[in-house]
Structures are given as structure tokens and as C-alpha cells.
N, C-alpha and C positions, 0 to 999 in steps of 0.2 A: 414524207416520213412513213416508213413501213409499219405494219401492225405490230411487229415485234419491238421495234424501237419505241413506238408509242407506249406500249405496255411497260417497257423498262423505265421510260421517263415518268410515267404515272407512279410506279412503285417507288422510284427514287424520291419523287416529290412527297409521297406519303411518309416515307421514312424520315426525310428531312423535316417535314412538318411535325412528326411525332417527337423527333429529337429536340427541335426548338421548343415544343410544348413542355417537354420534360425539364429543359433548362430553365424555362420561364417559371415553372411550378415545381421546384425541388421538394423532395419529401420532407415533411415536417415531423420532427421528433417529439414524441410525448415524453413526459418524465420517465415513464416505465421503459420506453425504448432506449432512452439515454442510459438508464441504470443497467439494463440488460447488456447493452454494448460495453459499458464500463467494466462490469464484472468478468468479462471475457477478453478484454483487450487492453485494459489500463496498465500503465507501467508499475503501479503499486502491486497489482495482482500478479504480474509477471515476477516481480522480486519475491513476493511471498511464496510462489510456487517453487522458485529456485531455492529459497531457504528450506522449504520442506524436503526437497530432494537432497540437499546437503545434510540435513538432520538424519535422513534415512541412510545415507552413506556412512554417517558417523555411527549409527546403530550397527550397520554391517561390520564396521571396523571393530567395534567392541565385541561382536560375536566371533570375530576371527581369533580372539584370544583363547577360546575353548577348543579350537581345532589344532591338530598336530603342527608343530613348527619344524620345518625341514630346511636344513642348510647344507650346502655342499661347498667344498673348497679345494683348491689345487695350487701347487707351487712348484717352481723349478729353480734350483740354486746352483751356481757355478762358483765354487770356493776357490778363488784365485790364490789365496794364501790360507791353507788349512790351519785352524787353531791347534795349538799344542798344549799338552798338559804335562806337568812334572810328576814322574813316578819314581818310587824308590828303586835302587839298583838291585835289591834282593830278588825282584821278580824275574831277573834275567841272570842271576848268579853273580852279581857284582855288588856285594854288600858294601855299605859306606859311601855309595855314589848315588847320583840321581840321573834319570834319563828323561829327555824331552820327547814325548811320543805324540804323533799326530792323531787327532780325534776326528774320525769320519773320512769321507772320500771327496774326490774333486766334484763329482756331480751327485746331486740329490733331487729326486722327484717325489712329490707327495700328493696323493689324492685321497680325500676322506669325505664322509657324509655323517650328519648328526640329526637325529630325530628326538624331539622333546615334546612330551604330552603332559599338560597340567592335569593333575588328578583332583586336587583340592586347592582352591584359592577363593576365600570368601570375598576378598576385595574385588577380584575379577568378576564374579557373579553379580555382585552388587552394582558394579560399573555397567553391566549389561542392562540391568533394570533402570539405571539412570539414563542410559542412552534411549531406551524405549520411551520413558517419560518425557525426555527432551523432544522426541519426535512428536508426541501428543501435544506438548506445549507449543511447538512451532505451528501445528495445525490450528490450535486455538488462536494464536497470534494472527494467522492468516485470516481466520474468521473475523477477528477484530479489525484487521486492515480492510476487509470487505465492508464491514459496517461503517467504518470511518469514510470509506470511499462513497458509499451510498449517501451518507450525511452531507459530505462536501459537494457531491454532484447535485444533490437536491437543492442545497442553498444557492449554488452557482446558477442552476436552472431558474430558480425563482428571482434571483437578482437580475437576470437577463430579461425575464418577463416584465419585471418592474420597470426597467429602462425602456423596453419596447412600448409598454403602455403609456409611459410618460411621453415618449416620442409621438405616439398617436394623439395624445391630448394636445401637444404643442401644434401638431399638424392641423388638428381640428380648429385650434384658436387662430392659426395663420390663415386658414381658409375663411374664417369669419372676418378676420381683420382685412383680408384682401377685398372682400365684398364691401366692407365698410369704407375702405380706402377709396375704392372706385366711386362709391356714392358721395363721399365727402369731397372728392376731387371735382365731381360735377357741380356740387353745391358751391364750391369755391369759385368755379368758373362762372356760375350764375349769380355770384355775390350774395349767396344765401348764408354761407358759413365762412368763418374767418380762416385765413391761411395758416394761422398758428395751430388750429386743430388738426389740419392736414399734416403739418410737420410733426406734431405729437404722435399721430398714428404712424407716420413713417419711421420715427425713432422706435416706437413700440414694435413694429414689424421687424425692424432690423435686429432688435434684441432677441425676438423670438426665433429668428432664423439662425442667429449665432448660437443660441441655446440648442436649437435643433441639431446643428452640426456637431456641437460638443457631445451631445447624447449619442449621435450616430457613431462617433469615434469611440465612445465608452462602450457601446454595444459590441462593436467589432473587437475590442480588447477582451471584453467579457466572454465572447464566443470563443476566441482563441484559447483563453484559460480553460473553458469547459472542454474544448477538444483535447487539450493536453491531459486533463483529468481523466477523460474516458478512453484515451489512447487512440484518438482519431487524428489523422494528419491535418495540420492547419492549412494545407493547400486546398483541402476540400471545403465546400460550402455547407453550412448547416443552418437550418431554420427550425424554430421551436413552435410547437402547437400549444397555444395558450388558451384553448377553448374551455379548459376545465378550471381556469383561474377564478371564475366567478362563482364556483360551487363552494358553498359554505354550509353544506348539510350537516345535520347533527352527527358528530363523530361517534363511532362505537367506542365506549369506554372499556376497552379490554384490559384486564388486569396485567401487570407486568409478569414476565416469565420468572419462574423461580430460579432458573439457571442463567444468570446474566454472564455474558462472555468475559467481562472484566473480572468478575468474581471467580470464574472458572480458571482464568489465567493465574490469579493470585493463589488459588487453592493448589493448582498444579505445581507452581513454584515452591510451595510449602512441602508438597510430597517429595520433590527433588531434593530439597534441603534435608529432609529426614533421611533420605537414602544416602546423601553425602556424609551425614554424621555416622550412619551405620557403616559406610565404606571406610571412613577414617578409623573407626573402632576395630573394624575387621583386620586392619593392618597389624594389630597385636597378635593375631592368630598365625600359626605356622602355614607355610605353603609347601605342598607336596607335588612332585612331578616325576615322571619316569623318563629315563634317558637311554637312547641306544646310539652307539657310534661305531663306525668301522672305516677302514681305509687301507691303502696300499702305499708302500714306500720303495723307491728304487735308489740304490747307492752303488756307484762304480767309479773307477778312475777314468773310464772312457764312456762317452755317451753313445753306447751301442746297446739298444734295447734288446733284451733277451729275457727268458723266463727265470734265469738263475738269480739275478740280484734283487728280485722283488720280495718284499716281506709284507705280510698282511697283519692287521690287528683288528680286534672287535671287542666291544664292551657293552654291557647293559647294566643299568643301575637306577637308583632312586636318589632324588635330591630333596632334602628337607631343609627349609629355611625357617629359623625361629628367631623373631625379633626379641631382643632382650631389653635394651634401654635406648631411648631416643632423646634424652634430655627434656622430656615433657613437651616435645614439639606437637605430638598428636593431641595431647590434652588441650593445648592452646588453640589448635585448629577447631576442635569440637566446641570450645567455648565461643569462638568467633561465629561459628554456624548457628549456635543457639541465640546469639544476639540478633543475627539476621532473621531467625524465626520469630523472635519477639517483634521486630520491625514489621515483618509480614503480617502478623496478627493485627498490629495497629493499622496497617494499610487496608486490610480486609474490612475492619470495622469502619474506617473512614469511607472507603469506597461504597460500602453498603448504605451508609447514611447519605452520601452524596447522590446515589442512585434513587433512593427513596425521596430525597428532597427534590431532585430534578423532575421526577414523575409527578409529585404533588404540585409543583410550580407550573409544569406544563398543563396539567389538568385545569388549574385555576386560570391560567393565561388564555387557554382555549375558549373558556366561557366568556371571559372579558373581551377577547378579540371578536367573537361572534357578535356580541352586542354592539361593539364599536363599528364593525362593518355595516351593520344595519343602520346605526345612527349616521354614519358618514354617507351612506347611500341616500338617506333622506335629505341630508345637507346638500348633496350634489344636485338632486332634483330641484330643491329650492333655489340653489344658486343659478341653475339653468333657467328657471322660471323668472327670477329677478333680472338676469341678463337680457332675456328676450323682451321683458317689459321695458327695461331701460333703453334697449336699442330702439324699440318702437317709439318711445317718448322722444329719443334723440332725433329720430327721423322726422318727427312731427314738430321738432323745435321746442319741445317742452322740457328737455334735459340737456345738460351741458356735456362736453367731451370728458371733463373730469369725472362726472358721475358714471359715464359709460366705461371709462378705463378702470375705475375702481371696481365696478361690478365684473368686468372682464378678468381682473386680477383675482377677485374672490372666486370666480368660476374655475379659473386655472388651479388655484390652491385647493379647491374642493375636489377637483378631479385627481390631483396628485395625492391628497390625503386619503381619498377613497382607495386608490390603487395601493398605496403603502399599507393600509389596513388589511386589504385582501392578501397581500404578500406576507404580512406578519402572521395572519391566520394560518396560511399554508405552511410557513416555517414552524409555527407552534405545533402543527400536526406532526411534522418531522421530529421535533423535540420530544413529543410524547411517545412516538414509536421508539426513538433511541433510548429514552429513559426506561421504557418497558421491555427493552431487548427484542423488539419486533421489527427492526429495520429491514430484515431480509424478506418480510412480507411484501415489500414494494417491488421485488423483482420476480421474474418468471423463470430465469435460468440461474442455476448455481454456478459458482466459480469452478472452472475446469481445473 
């Protein structure tokens, strides 16, 4: 092999080794990385951005009403049978008779243009304000969508970590049971232990492995759900970094924000309703616009275009529209809007109370969860100690298989309970941030 071929082979081997290492150790996503990915790629965020763009176009549509409205038209008519009108014979010196006279010519061409500019329309100007407020409302809804996304992704993330931790606990117990099974099998062969104990261990191991497979399947489904939430293809593989799950440091008790997104949305809806009421009332006011119109018309018996048969026309004027009576329709519309305003006031009061309640509950639950995590950690350490002692006694023939399996079950339950309390604590932190309107503090990138 030449020196060049050897170099190429070495480089290829290094690249292949690096590729295999990257596949064996895929990047692990922290919660913050999942959230940053979600706010820029999720389907919910994409829909929100499209809604904002649509609302912006609606605002531009409303603004178009204050610009001049220009219309052009044209027509060509071939009068196969020209309409006739009956005239008195006196106009041609034949009193007492009537004459049928044709009106118009065989060919008529018409081209015209019309320009209309609104000068005053209170309803139109109020509609522009409504469109601007609707755009702001859509942006607030997009913010709320982002907050709901952060909340759902966080919960899904911790649910996966809970399942992963449970799987690790089961794998730990399977490892211990395998060692115990090997020991018991030797003891059975030496006639030290009964075969029934070995069979009980075998059943227990089988149950643990079935449970492990079920949890692995659940984790795969939970990961696919998380990938759909954050906008990642389910064809890709994703691993989560659960290193921070054991952190239960004292949370900073930051006060809730004064401007909660949910309350801002309700307040903006109230502003729009006020404007809609004003718009309905403004329809009682007159509308003034200026009009300019001009055109050319060709009339002849033969379709031979020339300068002579063309006639032009032009006008300018003003149009004033004054509503007089609508059968009390607008009054009924205003009353409906006022009922909606009263419902909104009730919704605002209820939402404010719910937010305050959620914040207080989350604060209280956080303290309880922290104490519970500490207590369950002590229980776990005690359960591990008891299991180790019982295993030693069993190996020395001073404890039975029933005692050993009971302590093993207690250890498994202690591990599961401890993990569940850790996850509950983390979810309560998310609840506290949500109630305080501070969920966006979890991300480093804003929604595009």
C-alpha cells in the first residue's frame, strides 16, 4: 500500500470512528434546549405566526378604505334589433298620428372611469382602529400559545424523565435479581436451598422484564409525542438529559407579573368591543365622499372607428349618505355588545382570581413537595439498607425468600415514590412560573 493510500485509509477510519461514536452518543436535550427548539419549530408557533400575518393583512384591508377607489369599465353592444319609441306625429307635421322611431344606433361602444374618495366616514375610521387592535390581540394570543407550549413541553419532558428513571430502577432490580438467581441456583444444586425459592425468583424476574419492556414502549411513545410538540421529525432520535432532575434547591419566590397574558387578552377583547359599539353608533352619522367620473361613447350604424361618432362626458360631485331609520336594528346590536362587555368583565374577575389561586397553591405545593422529596430520599436510603441486610441474612440462611422478596418490593416502591416526588416537585416549579406569568424565563430564544 502506498503512503497516499495509507493516509486515505487512516482518515476514513477516523471519520468512520467519529461517526459511530456520534451515533452511539447522540446529543442529549436539556429542558431549555427542548423549549428553545419548540418556540422556533413547533406547529403551534407556526400557526400563530400565520394568524398574525393574516391579522396584519386584515389591517391593511381596512386601511384600503381611506384610499381613492378607482374603477374602469368598457362595453360594446351590437343592437340586432334597435328598440323603438312611439312619438306623436306633430313633430313631423302629421298631427293626430303616431310614429315609431328607432332609439340609438346599431353599434355602441362605451369606455368610462370613476374615482371616489371618502372624505368622512366615522364607521370606516373606527373599523381601522378595530383592525389594529385585532392585530395586537392576535400577537397576545401568539404569546399565550407560546406559554402553553412551554408548559406542555415541560410536562412531557418530565414525564419522560419519570419513565426513564423508573426503567433504570427496574434495570437495577433486575441486575440484583440476576445475581441472586445465580446464587440461589447454585444453592439448589448443592441442596442448600429449596427449588421453590428459585422458581419464585424466576417468576419475579420474568415480571420485572415484562414491566421493563412495557416502560420502554411507553418511553418511545412519550418521546414521539414530545417530538411532535416541539416540531421535530419523529424519524430522528432524541435523548433527554436528566442530570438536573435531582436538583431541589430553594426556588426563588418571585412575585407574579402584574400583566398576565390571559388578562391582557381579555382586556384587549374589551377594547375591541368598545370600538365595535362606537362603530355601530357611528353608522347613524352621515358619510361624505367626492366623486369624479368621465368616459367616451361611440355610436354608429357601421363599426368603422373614426373621430366623428365619439362623444365624451365628465362629472365631478359629492355624495352624502344620511341614515334616517333602521327599525332600531343598531340599537339592538349595541345592546348585544354591552351584554358581551358584561360577560368579559365577569371573565376578567374570574381569571384574576384563578391566577391568584393557582399562584398561592403552587407556592404551597412547592414547599410540601420539597419536604416530601427529602422524606422519600430518607425512605429510599433506609429501604436500600434493609434490602442489603436481608440479602445478607438470606445468603447466610437466616432469612427466607419471602422476607427477601418483600424487602425487594419495598425497595422498588421506595425508588418509584422518590422519583415521582422529584418529578412532582419539578412540575410544581413549572406551575408556579405559569401562575406568575413567567414561563418565558425558561427559554433563551423568543418566538420568531
